[in-house]
DOTIDO-510900 format. One record per residue: residue in three letters; x, y, z negated of N, C-alpha, C, CB in turn. Coordinates in pm, whole numbers, plus 32768, in hexadecimal, padded with zeros to 4 digits. Each point is the difference from the previous one (the first is absolute). Last residue first. Glycine has a CB too. Layout:
BEGIN
alaXYZXYZXYZXYZ;...
END
This chain:
BEGIN
unk1CF4B33E787D7FAE7FFD7F87804F801A7F837F6D7F628071;unk81448082815F7FB7807D7FE67FAF7FFE7F807FF6801F80F2;unk81E87EE37F9D7F737FE27FE67FB580817FDD803D7F177FB0;unk81A580A180A37FB2803B806E7F6B7FE77FEF80C47FE28097;unk80787F7F7E298028808B80127FB88042807580DD7FC67FA1;unk7EED7E657FE47FB080617FB4802C809080157FDA7F4F7F57;unk80277ECC81C4805A806D7FDE7FB0806E7FBD80997FC680C0;unk7F177E197F637FC080818019805F806C7FD07F157FA07FE8;unk80FC7E2A80AC803580757FB97FB1807C802980E77F977FF5;unk7F307E15800E7FC3807A8033803080757FAA7F337F828056;unk81817E7380287FFA806A7F9B7FC8807D804380C67F9F7F7F;unk7F1A7E3780E2800E8084803D7FF080667F907FA77FB080E3;unk80E67E237F597FC080697FB380168083804A80227F847F23;unk80747EF081987FB67FBD7F957FB980647FA680A57F458008;unk804F8075820E7FD1805B7F967FB27FAF7F997FF580C380A2;unk818C7E49806F7F76802C80157FDA805E7F8D7FC57F29807C;unk820C7FD9808F7FC7804A7F8F7F72802A802680E680537FB5;unk80627EBC816F7F967FB87FB77FD380437F7F805C7F348060;unk80D3817980FF80497FA77FA57F9F7FB97FA180C88098800E;unk7EA080AB812880467F9F8055804E7F9B7FAD800F80AE80B3;unk7F2080BC7E737F9B7FA28031803F7F9680597F5280B57FF4;unk81C280A77F757FDF7FA37F947F947F9D802B803E80B07F5A;unk8042809F81DF80737FAD7FDD7FDB7F987F97809980BF8036;unk7E28808A803D800D7F9A806880747FA07FE27FA180A280A6;unk802880CF7E3D7F8F7FA57FF1800B7F8F80667F6E80BC7FAB;unk81C9809E8079801B7FAC7F8A7F917F9A7FEC808080BD7F96;unk7F46807D81C3806F7FA7802080207FA27F8B805C80AF809A;unk7E5880A77F2D7FD37F91805380717F9F80207F5280978061;unk804480E17E33807C7FC780347FE07F7F804E808580647F3E;unk7E4880BD7FBD801B80318085807A7FC380427F9580D07FBA;unk7FD57EC07E827F927FEA805D801A8030808F7F6D80157F3D;unk82187F2A7F757FB0807A80097F957FF0806C80C5808B7FB3;unk80007DDB7F2F80178044807F7FA7807C8002803A7F258078;unk809F7F437E1A7FA5806F801C8029804280837FD580257F08;unk80607DCC80278047807680317F97806B801D80BF7F758062;unk7F8B7E727EA87FB18078801D805C806B80367F597FC87F4B;unk80A47DF880728049807D80127F9C806F801D80CD7F868055;unk7F197E7A7E967FED804C807B8056807C80007F187FA98011;unk80F37F097E987F897FCD80447FE5804980837FA27FC27F22;unk824A7FDC7FDE7F958062800D7F8B7FC3804F80A880BF7FF7;unk81247E8D7F6F7F7C7FC47FE87F8E8065800180737F527F7A;unk817080DF80F47FD580307F7C7F737FD27FDE809480C6801D;unk802D7ED3818880607FCB7F9D7FD780267F7280B5800F80AC;unk7E5080A780B87FEA7F6F7FF5805C7FC47F977FBB7FF780F0;unk808781CA7F777F817FF07FBA7FDF7F6C7FED7FAF80DB8060;unk81C97F9380A58019801C7F727F807FEE7FAE80B780A18040;unk7F207F35819080507F917FCB801C80147F6C80687FDE80E3;unk7EC981817FFF7FA37F907FF080477F867FC87F76805880BE;unk8191811B7FAF7FAE801E7F8A7F9B7F907FE7801B80F7802B;unk80EE7EEA815980527FF37F897FB3801B7F8080C380428088;unk7E688000811980197F717FEA80527FEB7F817FF77FD880FA;unk7FC981E17F8E7F847FC87FCB800E7F6A7FE77F7D80B18079;unk81EB802F80577FF0802C7F747F847FC07FC2807280DB8037;unk7FCF7ED7819080667FBB7FB27FF680267F6C80957FFC80C9;unk7E5780E480697FD57F767FF180637FB17FAA7F8D800D80DF;unk80EB81A87F957F8F80007FA27FCD7F737FE67FC180E3804E;unk818A7F5C80FC803880127F7A7F917FFD7F9780BE8089805F;unk7F287F4D819D7FD87F9B7F9C8040800C7F777FDD7F6E80BE;unk803781C180D6805E7F9080087FEC7F9C7F8E80A480988071;unk7E8B81287FE67FD77FA5806B80597F85800B7FA780C4807A;unk809480B57E4D7F807FBE7FE77FD87F9C806B7FBD80CB7F89;unk81C88078802E80157F707FF07F7E7FB37FEE80DC80347F9B;unk7F4981B38093804D7FCA807180137F697FF9807580DA800C;unk7EAE801A7E8C7FB37FFD807B804C7FBD80747F8D80D07FB3;unk80DD7EA37E548013807880517FBC7FEE808880DA80317F8A;unk7E6B7ED07ED380697FEC80628009808080517FD97F03800B;unk7F3780347E08801C806B806080747FD7805A7FAC80AD7F5D;unk7EEF7EDF7EE4804A7FBC80698011806580707FA57F177FC2;unk7FA180C37E148032804C807280457FA28061801C80CE7F71;unk7EEA7E897F207FEB808E7FE7802B8055807780207FD67F0D;unk7F2D7E25809E80628049804E7FE280947FEE801C7F4280AB;unk7F727F087E207FCD808180308071804880477F56800E7F44;unk800E7DE68003806C805280367FC4807F803B808D7F348030;unk7EB77F857E387FE5803C8083807B804E802A7F06800D7FD2;unk80627E4D7EAD80508072802D7FDA8029808E80BC7FB57F6D;unk7E507F567EB9803F7FE280818047807F802E7F4F7F50803D;unk7FA780A57E33808E7FE07FF280407FCA80817FD17FD07F12;unk7E6F80F480A980027F707FE5808D7FC87FF47F297FEE8079;unk808D81E37FEA7FB87FE37F8380017F6C7FDD7F7080C3802E;unk82287FE181037F70801780027FBF7FD67F7D80017FDF80F8;unk820180D27FA47FB87F977FBB7F6C80267FFC80CC7FC37F75;unk80CC80C781FB7FA2802B7F997FBB7F877FC37FDC80DC8077;unk81EF7FB280B77FB37F8C7FD37FA9802F7F8B80B57F59804B;unk801A81D0815E7FFA7FEA7F6F7FAC7F847FE5801A80F97FD1;unk81177FE481E87F8C7FB67FCD800D7FF07F697FE77F8580DC;unk80F4819A80F080027FEB7F707F7D7FBE7FD5809880C97FDF;unk80C07FA581F17F7E7FD97FCB800E7FE47F6C7FBA7FA180DE;unk8158816280F07FFE7FC27F7C7F717FD87FDD80C980887FB7;unk80A7801F82097F7F7FFA7FBC800F7FC17F777F8C7FF080DC;unk81DE804B805C7FA1805880447F767FFE7FBE807D7FDA80D4;unk81BA7F927F097F8480047FB37FA38069803F80797FB97F29;unk81087F2581E77FE280807FC07F7B7FF97FB58082807980B3;unk80387E18805D8052801A7F8B7FE580817FB680A67F7D8071;unk7E5E7FEA8111808D7FFF8029805B802C7F8D7FBA803080ED;unk7E9180117E6980057FE9808F80918012802B7F0F804F8023;unk7FB57F5A7DF28075802A804E7FEB7FE4809480937FD47F3A;unk7E6580777EC17FF67FCA80858075803580527F047FF07FEF;unk80B17FB67DE6801F805D806C7FF27FB68083809D80887F6E;unk7E807F357E8580467FCD807580228074805D7F897F237FED;unk7FC880617DFD8025806C805C80557FC4806F7FF880AE7F47;unk7EA77EC77F0E80537FC6806B8018807080637FA27F127FE1;unk7FC080E67DF380058032808A80597FAB80597FD780E57FA8;unk7FE77EDE7E797F78800080398001802280947FA780427F20;unk81E87FC67FC27FDC7F7F803E7F717FF9803580A37F997F68;unk80B4821580747F8E7FC97FB67FD27F8080447FB980E87FB4;unk81AF802E810280267FC17F817F8F7FC17FB080B180A37FFB;unk7F39805481BA80757FA8800B80167FAC7F82806680A6809A;unk7E4280A87F777FE17F92805C80727F9B800A7F6F809B8081;unk80D980ED7E837F9F7FA97FBE7FE17F8880587F9D80C67F88;unk817080848135804A7FB97F967FA37FA07FB6809C80C57FE7;unk7EA0805A814D80487F94804580557FB17F9C8005808980D5;unk7F1F80F17E847F9F7F9A802780467F8A80447F5080B18018;unk81AC80CD7F7A7FDB7FB67F877FA17F8E8021801F80CF7F78;unk8055805381E580787FB67FD57FDF7FA97F87809580B98057;unk7E2C807E80537FFE7F7B803D807B7FAE7FDD7F79805F80B9;unk7F9E81247E1080647FF1806880057F708034808580B97F98;unk7DD07FB48067808980328004803980077F727FCD808680D3;unk7EB37E117FA78015808B7FDA8091802880107F427FEF7F61;unk7F8D7E9781B48062800F7F96801B80947FE780687F21803C;unk7DBA8066808E808E7FF28023805980107F867FCD805780E5;unk7E4B7FD47F0B80307F78801680967FF580197F237FD18059;unk7FFE81E47F437FCC7F967FAA80457F7880117F2980788009;unk8142812D80EC7FF080287F747FD47F8E7FA57FC980E18052;unk806E7EDC81868080802F7FCB7FF480207F6C803E805B80E2;unk7E3A7F35800180567F8B7FF3808680287FC37F907F9580C7;unk7F4781C17FA77FDA7FBE7F8480527F807FEB7F1780608015;unk812E808B817D802480567F8F7FDF7FBD7F7A7FD780CA8090;unk7FA87E5C8106808F7FFD7FE5802980537F8880217FDD80EE;unk7E227FEA7FF3801C7FB37F87809180027FD67F447F72803D;unk8072810381AC7F8B7FFF7FA7801C7FA27F8B7F63803380C2;unk8250809C80167F907FAB802A7F8D800A7F9D80A07F658071;unk811D81737F667F9A8049804B7F867FAD802A80B8808D8050;unk80B87EA27EAB7FCC80797FC07F938048804F80DC80167F99;unk80397E6180F47F797FED7FCC7FC2807E7FC780407F187FCF;unk818580EA80E77FA37FCB80647F707FFA7FCC80BC7F7B8060;unk80A681087E7F7FEE8066806A7F9A7FD1806780ED804D7FDE;unk7F8F7E807ED67FAE806C7FC77FE880708066805B7FC87F1D;unk80C57ED4815B7F787FCF7FF07FA4806E7FCE80597F1A7FD2;unk8172814180407FC57FFD80867F707FCF7FFC80E17FD7805F;unk801B80187E177FDF808C801F7FC0800A808B80BE804F7F6E;unk7FE77E1380137F88801F7FB17FD58091801680467F557F54;unk8151801B81707F8C7FC580447F7E80207FB780937F488055;unk80FE81417EE07FEE8049807E7F857FCC804C80FA8027800C;unk7F8A7EF17E737FCA80847FDB7FE28051807E80827FFC7F26;unk805C7E7181187F737FE87FDE7FBE80837FD880357F157FB5;unk819780F6809B7FB77FEC807D7F6C7FE97FE680D07FA18069;unk8055807F7E267FF1808280427FB17FF4808280D8804A7F9A;unk7F857E1A7F767FAF80617FB67FEA8083804A80587F9A7F32;unk80AF7EBD812D7F95802E805A7FB180767FC57FF07F178059;unk816E7FF97EBA803E804C806D7F998034806580CF7F767FE3;unk7EB37F6B7EB1802080877FD1803C8055807080267FA47F1A;unk7EAF7ED78198806A80067F9C801780927FD9806D7F2E805D;unk7DF47F7C80978049807F7FF380687FF67F927F36807F8051;unk80157DE280E07FEB80407F7F8055807F7FFA7FCF7F207F90;unk7FA2804C8254804E7FC87F927FDB80487F8080BD7FC3809D;unk7EC07FEC81A67FE9803F7F7E80597FBC7F9B7F0F803C803B;unk80D4801D820A800A7FA57F8E7FD4804B7F8380BD7F7D806E;unk7F9780A481E67FC1802C7F84800E7F957F947F5D808B8083;unk81FA7FE681287F937FAB7FD67FCA80317F7980657F3C807E;
END
């Protein structure tokens, strides 16, 4: 059965392994290279996971299936200009073999619950433009686009 729980220090190496899987998956997608260089956590991932585990701004959950950790989600509580808070899901990932058993939904429910407990006004998550499965997943969970970021790659620009 699928479930989620708060990550612990003993989950650290597994989360690093999963985070590396996320980067391998997204890297070749449209926008993936820039996501890795700008939005994703910087290497070494061990240090990043330590930050997520110990900094109170972050909620780090692991998703489990039949007791095994098969995914993770990380949310940051950001303070907005009016001093309200927004939950920003920086990464959510479930191994491909476990994507059809509701682990992602469980992780997202846990992050939404944490955002509610922290009095956040909403949740944001970024999805790469070519990642149709991720877009469909989040739309099925009542997420809607609120901003579109446009990008121009200058290394191939003829001007």
